[in-house]
N, C-alpha and C positions, 0 to 999 in steps of 0.2 A: 848725633850728639853735638851740642855747641862746643866749639874749640876753646872758648873762653867764657868766663862768668864774671859779672861785676860783684864787688863786695864792699862793705863798709866795716869799720870797727867802731864800737861805741864803749864808753865807760859807764857802767850800770850802777845804780844806787848812789849816784853822785850828781851834783849840779855843776861841777867844774871838771874840766879835762884833767887827766892824769891822777884822778882819784877814783874810788870805786873799783869795780871788777871789769876788766876788758872782756869784750865779746866780739867775735867775728860773725858777720851775717852775710851769707852767700845767697845771692838772688838766683833762683832756678826758674827759667822760663818754661812756658807751656811747650810740650813736645820733647823736652830734654830726656835723654836716656841715661842720665847720671844715676849710677846704681849705689847701693849702700857701701860697697867696698871702696868705691872711688871717694865717697863722702868721708869715710873713715881716713883715707889717705890724706885728703885735703885738711881734715881736722888735725892730723898729725903734723902737717906742714906749718899750720898756724901755731900749734903747740900752746894754745891758751887753755884755761880750765875747761871752757866749752866753746864750740863753734856750731852755728846753726845753719840750716839750709831752709830758706823761706821760699816756698813754691808760689808761682804766680797765681793770682786768684782765679778760681774755676767756679763759675756760677752753678755748675751741677753738683758741687761738693759743699758740705756743711762746714764752712770755715777754711782758712788757708792752711795748707799742710806745713807743719814745722817739724823738722827732724833735728835732734839735738845729739851732739857727739862730744865726748872728751877726746884727748889724744889717743885713747886706747879702746874705747867702747861707746856704744850708743845708749842713751838714757831715755826712759819713757817720758820723763818730765823733769824740769829743773827750774828754779825760780829766777835766777839772774838772766838766763837766756829768754825767758818769757817776757820779763819786764823790759829788757833791752830791745827785743823785737817789737813789742807794742809801741814803745817810744819812737822807734825808727819809722814804723808805719804811720803813726800820728804826725810826726814831724815832716814826713814826706808828702803828706796830704796838702801842705801849703795852707794858704788862707781859707778859712771856712767860717760860715756863720754859726755853726754849731759849737757850743762851748765844750760839750762832751761828745766825742766821736766813739761810736760803738764799733768794736773789733772782735772778731771771733777767730780763734786759732784751733787747729786740729793736731793734737799730739798723740803719741802712742798710748798715753795714760787716759786720754779722753779730750773732750771739748773744753776749751778755755774761753769763757765769756768775759769780756773786758771792756774798759772804756779808757779813752785818753782825754785828759782835761787840758785844753790848749792854753788856757790862761795860766794854770799852775805848772804846766809841762810835767804832768804826773800821770802815770799809768796805774790803773787798779784792776786786778784780775781776780775773778772767782775761780779758784783752781780745782782741777780734778783731784780728789783726795780719797785715800783708803787708809786712814790712820790706824796703825796697829802697834800696840805695846806688846813686845814679845815676852814669852814666859820666862826665858832665860835672861838673867841679869849678869853683869860682869863685876867681879870683885875688884875693889880699888887697887889691890896689890899689882894687878896687871899694868896699871898706869905708872906705878912707882918704878917699874923696871927701867924706864927711860926718863922719868921725871921724879928723881928722889927728892928734889927740893919741895915737892908738894906734900911731903910726909907730915908737915905741921898741919896742913888742912885735913889730912886723912887720919891722923893718929887717934882721935877720939873714936872714930869708927872702927879702926883696926884693933884697938886695945879693948874696947868695951862692947862694941857691937851696938851701942845705943845711937840715937839720932844726934846730930850736931848741926850747927848753923852752916856747915860747909857742904861736904859731899854726902850723898845718900849712902846708907849702909851698903847697898849694891847699886851699881850704875845701870839705869834703865836703857834699854835698846828700843828705839822707836822708828817705825817706817811711816813716811808721809804718803807714799805710793809704793807699789812693788818696784823694786830696783833702786830705791833711795832710802837708806837706813842710816841711823846715827846713834852713837853712844852719847848721851847727854850728861855732861860732867860738870856739876855745879861747884864753884869755888867761892870762898868767903870774901875775897877782895881782889881788886884790880892790881894795885901796886905790889902787894906781897906775893901774889900767886899768878894771876892771869898774864901779867907782863913778863913773867920770868919763865915761861914755858921753854923747854929745850927743843930746838929743831935739829940738832946734830948730836946724837941721833934723834930723829923724830919719833914720837910715840907711834906705835903700830897697833891697829885694831885687831882683835881676834879674827880668825877666818870666819866668813859669814855663815858657812854651813855649820859652825859650832854654836852660834848664838841665835840665829834666826829660826823662827818656827817653820815647820814643814810647809812647803809650797811657796816660801818667800825668797828662795834662792834661785838663780844667782842675784846678787845685789851689790851695789856700791855700799860700803860701810865706812863712815867717817867718824872722827872724834871731834865733838863739838863742846868746847869748854866755854862756860859762861858765868857771869856774875850778875845778880839782880841788883841794880842801882837804886831803883825806886819802885815801890810796890803799887798795886792797883788802887790803893786808897786815894791816890791823886789822879785817878781817871785812866792813866796809861801806865802800864808796867814798862819801865825802861831797863834795858839789858846791855851789857858789854859782852862781846863774844869773840872767840877765835876758832877757826876750823882748821884742823891739822890732818893732812893726808899725805902719805909718803911719796906718791907720784908727783905732786906739785909742791910739797912741803906745807904751804899755807895758802888758804884761799881768802881774798880780801872781802868777799861777800858771798854768802851761800843761802840763797832763798829757800831751797828745800829744807835745809837744816833749821832755818828760822821758823818755817811753818811747822816742822816737826816739834820743835821746842815749844812754840806757842800753843799748839794743840795739846801737848802733854801738860803744860802748866794750866791750861783752861780746864782740862779734865780733872786735874788734881783739885782745882778750886770748886768745880761742880756748879750746880744751880740750873734749874729748869729754864730752858730758853735763854740762858745767860750769854751775854756777849762780852768778850774780853779783848782789849786792844793792847798792842805791844809796839815799842820802838826799839829796834835792835841795832846797835852800833858795832861795826866789825871792821877789821882791816887797819885799825889805828896804829898798831905796832909795826905794820908794813909801810906806813906812810901813805896808805891808800884808804882813807876813811870812807866808810860806806854807811848809809842809813836805810834800813829795811823796816817798813811798816806792815804789820799784820793785824788781822782781826779774826777771831774765832767765835762762832756761835754754836752752842750746844743744842741738842734736840730737847723735846719735852720731858725726857727722863733725866736729863742732866748727865747721862752716862755715855753719850755718843756725840759725834761731831755732825752738825747739820751743814755748816758752811765755813770755808776758810778763804780769806782774801789776802792778797799781798799787793803792796803798792810801793812805787819808787820812781825815780827819774833816771834819765840817761842823756849823755851828750856825745855827739859824733866826734871822732878823732881823725880817722883816715878813710879814704875811699880809693878804689882802684880796680884792677882786673887781674884775675887769676886764670892761667892757662891749664886746660885739662886734656 
């Protein structure tokens, strides 16, 4: 096993350093015996929302192996590690005559087919997806335990049970792939509600085995709060969001949650072979503004997802060596 490995950190879903979501990328050479336990330990040392291990290209394999870890567990797939890694690979290629560079990654959730546009410095990935809206929903009172200031947004639902322009009668739980699930909590405005979320104490999601359908646990389960700023009548649905999770308190950019939300909204809109585009701004309250672009295409029935793509930029911040 190599005694040291090179790494870089990049800020993802941003075009300027010190914005977006930081990501550590560890380069794993051929022949390395680095095991998953060691990878988990290294991810804990970096203590970022995610750390990835990018294996050297192997012509005998379909795509470069990418392993994704939080400080405490391995993920099948996640959005900001995917986009950050694609940008790193594209930017490492140096000068090229090709405007779009094709890149393929191999994750636990499946193959990621992607391209990196050198002129725009933008990575776009068709993600592996298994979108699932769970049968169990969560009552808004669960959120009020730590977010009493949201009562104004929820009161019409709680008192009458009727629909309102704010939150749904029951909060939907959506998985983008097995292992990545989110409560999607819609709020009516940014200034009155989204900006005023409490982090101390932070809201806590129910135990995943209480709300996820059989066969979908174990899974990460996050709370994704969002406000729709501009609807699709203008071509792109624009959204402001925040992702709260007790382990890290708040995430400046959550690609998996953005894809889950986009897929949910697209399914609610319906339409045979319909394609919906979204721009999701996250991390503003943290001072780490991120911009996530997604696109969802439904199948011929309008009731299932045919394709999900996610796009974004990334900039390198640090590079160095880690000893193992």
